[in-house]
VOKOL-772204 format. One record per residue: x, y, z of N, C-alpha, C in turn; residue in three letters. Coordinates in steps of 0.1 Angstrom, whole numbers, padded with zeros to 4 digits, always signed. Example, Ala and Ser with C-alpha at 12.3 -4.5 7.8 and 13.67 -1.06 7.14 Angstrom:
REM residues 2
+0132-0057+0078+0123-0045+0078+0132-0033+0078ala
+0128-0022+0071+0137-0011+0071+0129+0000+0079ser
//
This chain:
REM residues 202
-0106-0088-0158-0109-0091-0144-0116-0093-0133unk
-0112-0101-0123-0123-0099-0111-0120-0088-0103unk
-0130-0085-0095-0126-0072-0087-0120-0076-0071unk
-0111-0065-0069-0102-0066-0063-0103-0066-0048unk
-0100-0069-0040-0102-0067-0020-0093-0057-0016unk
-0095-0045-0016-0084-0032-0011-0078-0039+0003unk
-0070-0042+0008-0056-0045+0018-0048-0032+0022unk
-0047-0031+0030-0035-0028+0039-0027-0038+0042unk
-0013-0040+0038-0004-0050+0048+0006-0044+0056unk
+0009-0053+0062+0019-0047+0076+0030-0061+0071unk
+0036-0053+0065+0049-0062+0063+0064-0053+0070unk
+0060-0052+0080+0074-0043+0089+0080-0055+0096unk
+0091-0062+0098+0101-0069+0097+0097-0086+0092unk
+0088-0083+0082+0083-0095+0076+0091-0095+0058unk
+0099-0107+0054+0107-0112+0045+0099-0108+0033unk
+0104-0101+0022+0099-0104+0010+0110-0103+0000unk
+0106-0109-0009+0117-0115-0024+0112-0097-0034unk
+0123-0096-0037+0121-0085-0048+0132-0093-0059unk
+0124-0095-0071+0129-0105-0083+0135-0094-0093unk
+0148-0089-0094+0148-0077-0112+0158-0072-0097unk
+0166-0062-0110+0180-0058-0101+0180-0043-0107unk
+0170-0039-0120+0167-0025-0128+0160-0016-0119unk
+0162-0003-0127+0157+0006-0124+0145+0008-0115unk
+0135-0003-0122+0116-0002-0113+0121-0010-0106unk
+0128-0024-0105+0132-0028-0095+0136-0018-0078unk
+0144-0008-0085+0147+0000-0074+0135+0011-0066unk
+0126+0013-0074+0114+0022-0070+0108+0014-0064unk
+0102-0001-0061+0097-0009-0057+0106-0011-0044unk
+0119-0015-0046+0125-0016-0031+0124-0008-0026unk
+0125+0007-0031+0120+0019-0018+0111+0017-0014unk
+0097+0016-0018+0086+0011-0012+0087+0004+0003unk
+0093-0005-0001+0092-0020+0008+0102-0011+0019unk
+0112-0005+0016+0118-0003+0027+0110+0006+0038unk
+0103+0017+0027+0095+0026+0036+0084+0019+0045unk
+0081+0006+0040+0068+0002+0045+0073-0012+0060unk
+0089-0012+0059+0096-0015+0073+0098-0033+0070unk
+0093-0036+0056+0100-0047+0052+0114-0057+0050unk
+0116-0067+0053+0132-0072+0053+0128-0078+0039unk
+0142-0071+0034+0138-0073+0016+0153-0083+0012unk
+0148-0093+0000+0156-0097-0002+0158-0099-0024unk
+0167-0094-0027+0162-0087-0039+0174-0094-0049unk
+0167-0102-0055+0177-0114-0063+0175-0109-0077unk
+0185-0110-0088+0187-0107-0099+0202-0109-0105unk
+0207-0121-0115+0220-0119-0114+0227-0104-0119unk
+0222-0094-0127+0225-0078-0122+0217-0070-0117unk
+0225-0060-0109+0219-0052-0096+0218-0040-0099unk
+0215-0030-0107+0213-0014-0113+0225-0010-0098unk
+0232+0002-0100+0236+0012-0089+0229+0014-0085unk
+0215+0020-0087+0204+0028-0080+0200+0020-0068unk
+0200+0007-0066+0201-0005-0054+0216-0004-0044unk
+0225-0012-0054+0240-0011-0047+0241+0003-0041unk
+0240+0014-0046+0243+0029-0042+0239+0033-0027unk
+0229+0028-0026+0223+0032-0012+0224+0017+0000unk
+0224+0027+0012+0225+0010+0018+0216+0006+0029unk
+0212+0003+0028+0196-0004+0033+0201-0016+0046unk
+0195-0008+0054+0196-0019+0067+0191-0038+0065unk
+0176-0032+0064+0171-0049+0058+0171-0055+0046unk
+0178-0055+0039+0177-0057+0026+0191-0063+0020unk
+0190-0075+0017+0202-0085+0011+0200-0086-0005unk
+0210-0085-0009+0213-0086-0025+0222-0099-0030unk
+0213-0104-0035+0216-0118-0040+0219-0116-0058unk
+0231-0124-0059+0235-0117-0075+0233-0134-0081unk
+0222-0138-0084+0221-0149-0089+0203-0146-0101unk
+0201-0156-0106+0189-0162-0116+0182-0165-0099unk
+0169-0163-0107+0155-0166-0093+0151-0186-0095unk
+0155-0191-0079+0149-0200-0080+0138-0201-0072unk
+0132-0217-0073+0117-0221-0068+0115-0217-0048unk
+0131-0223-0046+0130-0221-0032+0134-0206-0026unk
+0134-0197-0033+0138-0183-0029+0127-0178-0023unk
+0111-0187-0023+0099-0184-0019+0098-0189-0007unk
+0102-0194-0004+0103-0201+0008+0098-0190+0019unk
+0094-0194+0030+0091-0186+0039+0088-0166+0041unk
+0082-0165+0030+0085-0153+0024+0071-0147+0022unk
+0066-0134+0029+0051-0131+0036+0045-0127+0017unk
+0057-0121+0007+0050-0117-0003+0061-0113-0015unk
+0054-0114-0029+0069-0116-0038+0064-0104-0046unk
+0077-0099-0049+0071-0082-0062+0083-0089-0075unk
+0077-0093-0084+0086-0093-0100+0084-0083-0105unk
+0103-0078-0107+0103-0068-0116+0113-0071-0123unk
+0109-0082-0131+0120-0087-0141+0119-0086-0154unk
+0120-0097-0162+0116-0098-0174+0101-0112-0179unk
+0094-0106-0190+0082-0112-0188+0080-0127-0187unk
+0094-0134-0189+0097-0147-0191+0098-0153-0170unk
+0106-0140-0165+0110-0143-0155+0095-0140-0145unk
+0094-0132-0148+0078-0130-0139+0072-0138-0140unk
+0065-0146-0152+0058-0158-0153+0062-0166-0146unk
+0078-0176-0142+0082-0181-0133+0079-0179-0122unk
+0078-0166-0117+0078-0162-0103+0061-0161-0102unk
+0057-0160-0111+0043-0160-0108+0037-0178-0102unk
+0038-0187-0111+0041-0197-0111+0041-0203-0095unk
+0056-0201-0094+0061-0209-0081+0053-0201-0070unk
+0051-0187-0072+0044-0181-0064+0024-0188-0058unk
+0018-0191-0068+0009-0196-0071+0005-0208-0060unk
+0019-0217-0063+0017-0232-0063+0020-0228-0044unk
+0025-0219-0042+0026-0219-0027+0021-0212-0016unk
+0011-0202-0023+0000-0196-0019+0008-0185-0015unk
+0014-0177-0023+0024-0165-0016+0016-0154-0029unk
+0013-0144-0022+0009-0132-0030+0021-0122-0041unk
+0018-0124-0055+0029-0119-0058+0025-0103-0068unk
+0035-0095-0069+0034-0082-0071+0039-0086-0090unk
+0035-0083-0097+0043-0080-0109+0043-0068-0114unk
+0054-0059-0116+0056-0049-0122+0046-0049-0138unk
+0041-0038-0140+0039-0036-0154+0032-0049-0160unk
+0027-0058-0154+0027-0073-0157+0014-0081-0153unk
-0001-0071-0153-0007-0078-0144-0011-0096-0149unk
-0015-0100-0157-0015-0112-0165-0007-0122-0156unk
+0008-0117-0149+0011-0126-0137+0012-0120-0121unk
+0001-0113-0123-0003-0111-0109-0008-0111-0101unk
-0012-0114-0084-0022-0116-0075-0025-0111-0066unk
-0012-0096-0068-0014-0081-0056-0009-0067-0070unk
-0015-0060-0068-0014-0047-0072-0010-0039-0064unk
+0002-0034-0058+0005-0022-0055+0000-0005-0064unk
-0005+0003-0051-0014+0012-0058-0013+0026-0056unk
-0016+0032-0063-0011+0050-0058-0012+0055-0045unk
-0008+0061-0040-0009+0063-0024-0008+0079-0025unk
-0017+0083-0015-0019+0097-0006-0015+0093+0008unk
-0002+0097+0011-0003+0096+0026-0002+0111+0034unk
-0009+0113+0043-0009+0128+0050-0014+0130+0063unk
-0005+0132+0075-0010+0131+0086-0018+0119+0091unk
-0011+0107+0087-0018+0095+0093-0030+0088+0086unk
-0032+0094+0077-0044+0092+0065-0035+0087+0053unk
-0043+0071+0051-0031+0064+0040-0048+0066+0026unk
-0046+0067+0015-0055+0064+0007-0050+0061-0003unk
-0055+0047-0014-0051+0043-0016-0056+0041-0031unk
-0049+0041-0045-0059+0043-0056-0056+0031-0064unk
-0061+0024-0071-0058+0013-0081-0069+0012-0097unk
-0059+0009-0104-0071+0005-0115-0067-0011-0118unk
-0064-0017-0110-0064-0031-0119-0052-0031-0124unk
-0041-0031-0127-0030-0029-0130-0029-0023-0142unk
-0045-0021-0151-0047-0016-0165-0040-0006-0171unk
-0042+0004-0160-0042+0018-0163-0031+0032-0155unk
-0019+0023-0154-0012+0031-0135-0008+0045-0144unk
-0013+0052-0156-0009+0066-0156-0023+0074-0152unk
-0033+0065-0155-0045+0073-0147-0048+0069-0130unk
-0038+0060-0124-0039+0060-0114-0032+0071-0104unk
-0023+0072-0113-0013+0085-0106-0021+0100-0107unk
-0026+0101-0120-0035+0114-0118-0043+0113-0110unk
-0053+0102-0108-0060+0102-0098-0058+0106-0080unk
-0043+0100-0085-0040+0100-0069-0032+0113-0067unk
-0028+0123-0075-0029+0136-0074-0040+0146-0076unk
-0051+0141-0075-0065+0146-0076-0068+0141-0066unk
-0069+0136-0059-0078+0133-0048-0066+0137-0035unk
-0053+0141-0040-0040+0147-0030-0046+0167-0028unk
-0054+0170-0041-0056+0184-0040-0067+0182-0033unk
-0075+0175-0032-0091+0182-0028-0090+0176-0009unk
-0080+0169-0002-0078+0171+0011-0075+0179+0018unk
-0083+0182+0028-0078+0196+0036-0067+0200+0037unk
-0062+0209+0041-0050+0208+0046-0048+0208+0058unk
-0056+0212+0062-0056+0208+0081-0059+0193+0084unk
-0056+0183+0075-0066+0172+0076-0054+0164+0087unk
-0048+0169+0096-0037+0161+0109-0049+0168+0121unk
-0056+0180+0118-0068+0184+0130-0078+0172+0126unk
-0085+0172+0119-0093+0156+0117-0092+0145+0124unk
-0076+0140+0117-0072+0128+0128-0072+0128+0136unk
-0063+0140+0149-0069+0145+0158-0075+0139+0168unk
-0085+0145+0160-0102+0149+0164-0109+0137+0167unk
-0103+0128+0153-0110+0113+0153-0102+0102+0163unk
-0092+0105+0165-0086+0096+0175-0089+0097+0194unk
-0089+0112+0193-0093+0113+0208-0112+0114+0207unk
-0117+0111+0196-0133+0107+0197-0132+0096+0200unk
-0127+0084+0191-0127+0071+0191-0122+0066+0204unk
-0113+0069+0219-0109+0067+0226-0119+0066+0240unk
-0126+0082+0237-0139+0085+0245-0150+0074+0239unk
-0153+0076+0225-0166+0064+0223-0165+0049+0227unk
-0152+0049+0227-0149+0032+0232-0154+0028+0246unk
-0146+0042+0257-0150+0043+0272-0166+0041+0275unk
-0171+0049+0265-0186+0052+0268-0192+0041+0260unk
-0188+0035+0253-0194+0018+0244-0206+0030+0237unk
-0204+0038+0225-0210+0046+0221-0216+0033+0207unk
-0226+0029+0203-0225+0019+0194-0222+0025+0177unk
-0217+0018+0172-0209+0018+0158-0219+0030+0151unk
-0233+0030+0151-0236+0033+0142-0240+0051+0146unk
-0239+0054+0157-0240+0067+0158-0222+0075+0157unk
-0214+0066+0155-0205+0073+0155-0196+0085+0147unk
-0204+0078+0132-0197+0091+0117-0205+0101+0121unk
-0216+0100+0124-0222+0115+0125-0219+0125+0139unk
-0211+0113+0149-0205+0126+0166-0192+0128+0154unk
-0189+0120+0146-0175+0126+0142-0177+0140+0135unk
-0188+0139+0127-0191+0152+0113-0194+0162+0119unk
-0200+0159+0135-0202+0171+0144-0193+0180+0147unk
-0183+0170+0154-0164+0170+0160-0161+0179+0147unk
-0159+0175+0137-0153+0182+0129-0157+0195+0124unk
-0167+0197+0122-0174+0207+0121-0171+0222+0131unk
-0168+0215+0144-0172+0223+0158-0155+0228+0154unk
-0146+0225+0150-0134+0226+0151-0133+0242+0136unk
-0142+0244+0132-0144+0255+0124-0152+0268+0124unk
-0166+0260+0138-0174+0271+0149-0187+0270+0138unk
-0189+0263+0123-0199+0263+0115-0199+0250+0109unk
-0210+0245+0099-0208+0233+0093-0199+0237+0082unk
-0186+0235+0082-0176+0240+0071-0173+0222+0065unk
-0177+0218+0066-0176+0203+0055-0189+0200+0050unk
-0200+0207+0043-0214+0204+0041-0209+0191+0033unk
-0204+0188+0024-0200+0174+0018-0202+0164+0025unk
-0195+0165+0038-0199+0152+0045-0212+0148+0051unk
-0214+0136+0045-0231+0134+0052-0227+0124+0063unk
-0241+0122+0070-0243+0111+0078-0247+0100+0076unk
-0243+0087+0081-0242+0072+0075-0256+0069+0072unk
-0255+0057+0059-0266+0052+0053-0262+0038+0061unk
-0249+0037+0065-0250+0022+0067-0239+0021+0084unk
-0236+0014+0087-0224+0014+0099-0215+0016+0097unk
-0208+0020+0110-0196+0032+0102-0187+0023+0116unk
-0172+0024+0116-0168+0014+0126-0159+0028+0134unk
//
């Protein structure tokens, strides 16, 4: 598989189609709703795990997928049978819409990742759809390595960025300054595993 371009998408208020109505689709729906998307769920049968919850921006359509379902959408998630996923992927490709095909990398052009979210920091891990179990293990490992006071790091970085922009500090000087500011939170070089930059850093 070709190398993937890691992206964080802003789907807040944007239309996303979820094809499939089973338990797997229910899990993907929760992710999409948490990200603020307007979701249209399309499936002949929709599981109780979806219908039992009340979502403000979720529309349930009980029927088979048709090509026009991808009119004016930003993203489609295919969580149906392999045959339906292939159909969804073909329509999406013709319309230049990215498709996440759950556990079906051959029919996917976008891959949802294992995600660590803490104190304003988001870290995403992907194995290109080939090893979701490993993605989960790496996610748990990364989460365990993050400092418990990551929120203080984030606040320091936010405040420093405002000041650097006001003072027009060059990009290449910002990372070492942030490292110094974080170490000052502890009164000594407490994060020696962070090094200065070898490259520019926004």
